[in-house]
N, C-alpha and C positions, 0 to 999 in steps of 0.2 A: 875976211874968211870969217866975221861974226855974221854980216850980212848976206851969206851965199849957205851957213847950216841954219839963221832963220829962214832963211827963202828957202831952205828944202822942209825943215822942221813944219812950216806953214802949209802943207797939202796928207793928203792921207797915205800916198805915196809915199813921201821920204819918210815919214811915219814908220808905215810896213819895215821899208828897205832899213831902218837903225836897230828894228825890232830882227829881224830875219841877222841881222849881222852880229848882235849882240847874243841870239838862239845860238847860233851855230860857233860864239868864242865861249858860251859855255859848256855845250853840249862837248869839244875839243879837250876843256878843261875837265870834266867830268871823265872820256874815256880815256884821258891820258890817267888820270887819277888812279882807276879799275883795273887800265891794264898793269900797273905797276904797283896794285896789290895783287893780282893773279900773278904775275908771274914771283912775286915773293915765294908763293906756298906752291909745296910737290903736287906730285899729277896724283889726283883724285881716282879713285879705285872701287 
């Protein structure tokens, strides 16, 4: 497993895919927190 991870991170494609995966996870966390905060507020008029 360690050799596979080292092989993946040695190329720019592997680094880009790791960055995209991390970005998507962080964006999902942001939107979950944002939707929870917005759902706690009443309707804005």
